[in-house]
DRENVEX-396084 format. One record per residue (C-alpha): x, y negated, z negated; residue in three letters. Coordinates in nm, 4 decimals, m for minus. Layout:
{east->X; north->Y; up->Z; lummi->ALA};
...
//
This chain:
{east->1.3877; north->m12.1196; up->m3.7547; lummi->MET};
{east->1.4700; north->m11.7577; up->m3.6736; lummi->GLU};
{east->1.5084; north->m11.5042; up->m3.9509; lummi->LYS};
{east->1.8329; north->m11.3104; up->m3.9160; lummi->LYS};
{east->1.9046; north->m10.9478; up->m4.0020; lummi->VAL};
{east->2.2492; north->m10.7953; up->m4.0441; lummi->PHE};
{east->2.2542; north->m10.4208; up->m3.9841; lummi->ILE};
{east->2.5543; north->m10.1975; up->m4.0473; lummi->LYS};
{east->2.5594; north->m9.8261; up->m3.9733; lummi->THR};
{east->2.7769; north->m9.5569; up->m4.1280; lummi->PHE};
{east->2.7727; north->m9.1924; up->m4.0198; lummi->GLY};
{east->2.6774; north->m9.0040; up->m3.7069; lummi->CYS};
{east->2.4959; north->m9.0744; up->m3.3804; lummi->GLN};
{east->2.1641; north->m8.9980; up->m3.5466; lummi->MET};
{east->2.2316; north->m9.2885; up->m3.7821; lummi->ASN};
{east->2.2907; north->m9.5124; up->m3.4794; lummi->GLU};
{east->1.9567; north->m9.4018; up->m3.3352; lummi->TYR};
{east->1.7822; north->m9.4695; up->m3.6685; lummi->ASP};
{east->1.9438; north->m9.8127; up->m3.6905; lummi->THR};
{east->1.8020; north->m9.9034; up->m3.3504; lummi->ASN};
{east->1.4562; north->m9.7946; up->m3.4650; lummi->ARG};
{east->1.4917; north->m10.0009; up->m3.7842; lummi->MET};
{east->1.5799; north->m10.3041; up->m3.5772; lummi->PHE};
{east->1.2762; north->m10.2426; up->m3.3552; lummi->ASP};
{east->1.0608; north->m10.2610; up->m3.6694; lummi->ILE};
{east->1.2078; north->m10.5809; up->m3.8142; lummi->VAL};
{east->1.2137; north->m10.7427; up->m3.4697; lummi->LYS};
{east->0.8328; north->m10.7143; up->m3.4636; lummi->LYS};
{east->0.8149; north->m10.9323; up->m3.7745; lummi->ILE};
{east->1.0404; north->m11.2013; up->m3.6302; lummi->GLY};
{east->1.3988; north->m11.1024; up->m3.7091; lummi->PHE};
{east->1.6920; north->m11.1363; up->m3.4706; lummi->VAL};
{east->2.0262; north->m10.9574; up->m3.5131; lummi->LYS};
{east->2.3314; north->m11.1373; up->m3.6415; lummi->THR};
{east->2.6870; north->m11.0081; up->m3.6603; lummi->GLU};
{east->2.7669; north->m11.2573; up->m3.9359; lummi->ASN};
{east->2.6657; north->m11.1392; up->m4.2832; lummi->GLN};
{east->2.6791; north->m11.4945; up->m4.4171; lummi->GLU};
{east->2.3924; north->m11.5992; up->m4.1843; lummi->ASN};
{east->2.1597; north->m11.3092; up->m4.2671; lummi->ALA};
{east->1.8394; north->m11.3330; up->m4.4667; lummi->GLU};
{east->1.8029; north->m10.9548; up->m4.4506; lummi->CYS};
{east->2.0650; north->m10.6803; up->m4.4866; lummi->TYR};
{east->2.0151; north->m10.3221; up->m4.3772; lummi->ILE};
{east->2.2836; north->m10.0659; up->m4.4545; lummi->LEU};
{east->2.2108; north->m9.7319; up->m4.2921; lummi->ASN};
{east->2.4240; north->m9.4385; up->m4.4003; lummi->THR};
{east->2.4522; north->m9.0636; up->m4.3900; lummi->CYS};
{east->2.3839; north->m8.8601; up->m4.7022; lummi->HIS};
{east->2.5830; north->m8.5611; up->m4.5750; lummi->ILE};
{east->2.9156; north->m8.7223; up->m4.4875; lummi->ARG};
{east->3.1099; north->m8.8203; up->m4.7994; lummi->ASP};
{east->3.3225; north->m9.0786; up->m4.6194; lummi->LYS};
{east->3.0097; north->m9.2596; up->m4.4972; lummi->ALA};
{east->2.8688; north->m9.2606; up->m4.8514; lummi->LYS};
{east->3.1880; north->m9.4111; up->m4.9916; lummi->GLU};
{east->3.1972; north->m9.6780; up->m4.7211; lummi->LYS};
{east->2.8415; north->m9.7874; up->m4.7919; lummi->VAL};
{east->2.9145; north->m9.8246; up->m5.1642; lummi->TYR};
{east->3.1991; north->m10.0628; up->m5.0804; lummi->HIS};
{east->2.9757; north->m10.2505; up->m4.8370; lummi->GLU};
{east->2.7053; north->m10.2888; up->m5.1010; lummi->ILE};
{east->2.9629; north->m10.4638; up->m5.3197; lummi->GLY};
{east->3.0472; north->m10.7070; up->m5.0382; lummi->ARG};
{east->2.6805; north->m10.7736; up->m4.9622; lummi->VAL};
{east->2.6087; north->m10.8284; up->m5.3329; lummi->LYS};
{east->2.8669; north->m11.1100; up->m5.3431; lummi->LYS};
{east->2.7030; north->m11.2785; up->m5.0430; lummi->ILE};
{east->2.3534; north->m11.2190; up->m5.1841; lummi->TYR};
{east->2.4466; north->m11.3760; up->m5.5180; lummi->ASN};
{east->2.5637; north->m11.6953; up->m5.3414; lummi->LYS};
{east->2.2292; north->m11.7373; up->m5.1657; lummi->LYS};
{east->1.9223; north->m11.8908; up->m5.3241; lummi->LYS};
{east->1.6812; north->m11.6508; up->m5.1594; lummi->LYS};
{east->1.7139; north->m11.3354; up->m4.9502; lummi->THR};
{east->1.4130; north->m11.1519; up->m4.8068; lummi->ASN};
{east->1.5222; north->m10.8010; up->m4.8939; lummi->PHE};
{east->1.8129; north->m10.5637; up->m4.9336; lummi->ASN};
{east->1.7745; north->m10.2155; up->m4.7979; lummi->SER};
{east->1.9814; north->m9.9009; up->m4.7812; lummi->SER};
{east->1.8296; north->m9.6166; up->m4.5832; lummi->TRP};
{east->1.9777; north->m9.2702; up->m4.5974; lummi->LEU};
{east->1.9696; north->m9.0128; up->m4.3229; lummi->CYS};
{east->1.9752; north->m8.6483; up->m4.4168; lummi->ARG};
{east->1.9543; north->m8.4453; up->m4.0997; lummi->SER};
{east->2.0071; north->m8.0761; up->m4.0901; lummi->GLY};
//
């Protein structure tokens, strides 16, 4: 059975680039992308530290992911990576 990762990006184009690199890493250990949070064993939320709106959005998303995570018996890992360019 394939392991699924849900990745959501907040912020600028650099965050999009970083998200693609993160996926390249988890792909090497057997993960495939899913657009459905309910199906994911792994969640990656990538946000910008500079843009306040992106920070606020990720806090709300963490709350949604936490509800899904609490329903599951086991999740591989939760991760929030911050980009601080400039």
